Every structure is written in C-alpha cells, then in structure tokens.
C-alpha positions in Angstrom: 0.0 0.0 0.0 1.3 3.5 -0.9 1.9 5.6 2.2 1.0 9.3 2.0 2.7 11.8 4.3 1.4 15.0 5.7 3.7 17.6 7.2 2.1 19.9 9.9 4.0 23.1 10.4 3.1 24.7 13.8 3.8 28.0 15.5 2.8 27.0 19.1 4.5 24.5 21.4 1.1 23.1 22.6 0.1 21.8 19.1 -0.3 18.3 20.5 -3.2 19.5 22.7 -5.0 21.7 20.2 -4.3 20.1 16.8 -2.9 16.5 17.0 -5.1 15.0 19.7 -8.5 16.4 18.6 -7.9 16.3 14.9 -4.8 14.6 13.5 -5.1 11.4 15.6 -8.7 10.6 14.7 -7.9 11.5 11.1 -5.0 9.0 11.1 -7.2 6.3 12.5 -9.7 6.8 9.7 -6.9 6.9 7.1 -4.3 4.2 7.9 -2.4 4.7 4.7 -1.5 8.3 5.8 1.2 9.4 8.2 2.0 12.7 9.8 5.1 14.5 11.1 5.4 17.8 12.9 7.6 20.8 12.5 7.3 23.4 15.3 8.8 26.8 15.8 7.0 28.9 18.5 9.2 31.9 17.8 7.1 32.5 14.7 3.9 33.4 16.5 5.8 35.2 19.3 7.6 37.5 16.8 4.3 38.1 14.9 2.6 39.1 18.1 5.4 41.5 19.0 5.3 43.2 15.6 1.5 43.1 15.1 1.6 40.7 12.1 3.7 38.1 10.4 7.0 39.8 9.6 9.0 39.3 6.4 11.5 37.3 8.5 8.7 35.1 9.8 7.4 34.4 6.3 10.9 33.7 5.1 11.5 31.1 7.9 8.3 29.4 7.1 9.5 28.9 3.5 12.5 27.1 4.9 10.2 24.8 6.8 8.2 24.1 3.7 11.4 23.1 1.9 12.4 21.0 4.9 9.0 19.2 4.8 9.6 18.4 1.1 13.1 17.1 1.9 11.7 15.0 4.7 9.4 13.2 2.3 6.1 15.0 2.8 3.5 14.7 0.0 1.5 17.7 1.4 2.3 20.4 3.9 -0.3 22.2 6.0 0.5 25.3 8.0 -1.6 25.3 11.1 -1.5 29.0 12.2 -3.9 31.6 11.0 -1.6 34.6 11.7 1.0 33.3 9.1 -1.5 32.4 6.5 0.2 34.4 3.8 3.2 32.0 3.9 1.1 29.2 2.3 0.3 31.4 -0.7 4.0 32.3 -1.1 5.1 28.7 -0.9 2.7 27.5 -3.6 4.7 29.6 -6.1 7.7 27.3 -6.0 7.0 24.2 -3.8 6.9 20.9 -5.5 4.2 19.6 -3.1 0.8 21.1 -2.3 1.0 23.7 0.6 -2.0 25.2 2.3 -3.1 26.9 5.5 -5.5 25.1 7.8 -8.2 27.8 7.5 -8.3 28.1 3.7 -11.1 25.5 3.3 -13.1 27.4 5.9 -12.7 30.7 4.0 -14.1 29.2 0.8 -17.0 27.8 2.7 -17.7 31.1 4.4 -17.8 32.9 1.0 -20.3 30.2 -0.2 -22.6 30.8 2.8 -22.8 34.6 3.1 -21.6 38.1 2.3 -21.6 39.6 5.9 -18.9 37.8 7.8 -18.0 38.0 11.5 -14.5 37.1 12.6 -14.1 36.1 16.2 -10.5 36.0 17.5 -8.5 36.0 20.8 -5.1 36.8 19.3 -4.7 40.3 17.9 -2.7 39.3 14.8 -5.3 36.7 13.8 -8.3 38.8 12.4 -6.2 40.7 9.8 -4.8 37.4 8.5 -8.3 35.8 8.5 -9.8 38.9 6.7 -7.1 38.7 4.0 -7.9 35.1 3.5 -11.6 35.7 3.2 -11.0 38.6 0.8 -8.8 36.3 -1.3 -11.5 33.6 -1.4 -14.1 36.2 -2.2 -12.0 37.6 -5.1 -11.6 34.1 -6.5 -15.4 33.6 -6.3 -16.0 37.0 -7.9 -18.0 38.4 -5.0 -17.8 41.3 -2.5 -17.9 40.8 1.3 -18.4 42.9 4.4 -16.3 41.8 7.4 -16.9 42.6 11.1 -14.3 41.7 13.8 -14.5 40.9 17.5 -11.2 40.3 19.4 -11.1 39.2 23.0 -7.5 39.0 24.2 -8.5 38.3 27.7 -9.9 35.0 26.6 -6.5 34.0 25.2 -4.9 34.9 28.5 -7.2 32.5 30.3 -6.5 29.8 27.8 -2.7 30.2 28.4 -3.4 29.9 32.1 -5.3 26.6 31.5 -8.8 28.1 32.3 -10.5 26.6 29.3 -14.0 27.1 30.7 -13.5 30.9 31.1 -11.9 31.1 27.7 -14.8 29.4 26.1 -17.3 31.5 28.0 -15.8 34.8 26.7 -15.6 33.5 23.2 -19.2 32.5 23.2 -20.2 36.0 24.4 -18.4 37.5 21.4 -20.0 35.0 19.1 -23.5 35.9 20.4 -22.9 39.6 20.0 -21.4 39.4 16.5 -24.0 36.9 15.3 -26.7 39.7 15.4 -24.8 41.6 12.6 -23.6 38.9 10.2 -24.5 36.0 7.9 -21.8 33.7 9.1 -19.2 33.5 11.9 -15.6 32.6 11.2 -13.3 31.3 13.9 -10.0 31.5 12.3 -7.7 30.1 15.0 -7.0 26.5 15.9 -7.3 27.5 19.6 -11.0 28.2 18.9 -11.7 25.0 17.0 -13.1 23.1 19.9 -15.5 25.7 21.3 -19.0 24.2 21.1 -21.8 26.8 20.6 -24.8 27.6 18.5 -26.0 31.0 17.3 -28.6 32.2 14.8 -26.0 32.0 12.0 -23.6 29.2 10.9 -20.3 29.0 12.7 -17.2 27.9 10.8 -14.1 26.6 12.6 -10.8 25.3 11.5 -9.7 21.8 12.2 -11.8 19.1 10.5 -12.1 21.0 7.2 -8.4 21.5 7.0 -7.7 17.8 7.5 -10.4 17.0 4.9 -8.5 19.2 2.4 -5.3 17.4 3.4 -7.0 14.0 2.6 -8.2 15.3 -0.8 -4.7 16.5 -1.7 -3.0 13.3 -0.4 -5.5 11.1 -2.4 -4.2 12.9 -5.5 -0.5 12.4 -4.6 1.4 9.5 -6.0 2.6 8.3 -2.6 5.8 6.4 -1.6 6.5 2.8 -0.9 5.9 1.8 2.8 9.1 1.3 4.8 
C-alpha cells in the first residue's frame, strides 16, 4: 500500500493538545495509509505578536520549513497557524508539493454561505490574516464581502493559564454579540476549534475542514512505498 505523508507546520508548542489530539489522531485512525510528522517553531507566533503581524522574517523562515517538509518526504504540507497564512500562498509559487493553510477551506465555505462575515478572535494578529484570507477567497469567487471583527485578548490569556472554561465563555459571548450583525461567523484560530456553541448563523471553525482538504490532496498524490 502506498503511504502518503502530511507535514504539519506549527507556531505553538502546545500543538499536541489543540491540533494533534483532537484532529490529527482521529484522522489518522480513519486513514491508515497516511502518516504525519510535525515541524514546530513557536518563535514564529511570538515574533508576529510583538510586531503586530507576520513579519517578512517570519514568512521567510516558514518557506525554509516548507522546503524542509519536502526534503523529509512530505506529500502535502499544512501550516496550522492563522496569523501566518500568507506563507502558504507564497510557498505555492515554488514548492513541488501542495501547501495550504489550515483555514483556507473554511474561508471558501464562508464565501459560499454569506456576504456579511464576522471574525471572532482572541489573538490580535489573527483577524487581519483571516480577513485577508476571506477577501482572497471572495476575489476568487467574484463576490464582495463585508467583514466585522471581534477580538477578546482576555480569553487567550485565560487559555494560556489553563482556564479553558472561562476562555470558552468569553468567546461564546463574542459570538452571540457578533451573530446579530452577520450571515456567518468565522473562527480562524486553531485554539478556537473546539469551542462548542450555536447561534442564529452558521459557525465555521478550522480543524476538520483542514484535514479533509489534506486528505483530498493526499489522495491525489502518488505516494511512496511503505518502509
């Protein structure tokens, strides 16, 4: 059986808790002919937060990691951080393997569902990156969108302290408030992917949709002989 390999490129040290355990591990059980390896550099998000966005140096380092993923035998690479989403579009210009950001599938679905979009975030660098992604997806679809943003940094502080319940409570409050103004809510951070809530509008989260896209791309890849 041909073995297909997905490289996950992370910008947080706690990727096992927020990405691998809830999403990658069930996905691997459902797809035994796939395997995953991880590349992590948490200085990427730290530097982006200090400067207010992904810097040219951050984007450059991510290109090195994409090249490393190729050389390590990956058939597909997925960057799992919203803030550095632009790096995926840069890498696609030259990489010999498919490269995408985990929230790109979510952006395309959002454009399909509505024109007034609400972005809920807890990291200040995340909304601008998500908005650029939504606008890029809208441009590809030939439509115009209106974006509203809600950022609650306090929620992220609680998450880092391990108080998930308070984090989720604050995020849900932002979701309820913003849902009154938009057609669809977009949660463009992997740290928000497990918040369970319902509002009057659809809620799109990263995670499962990203891994579904990874499966689609891996199914198209030629694969390599098993070791």
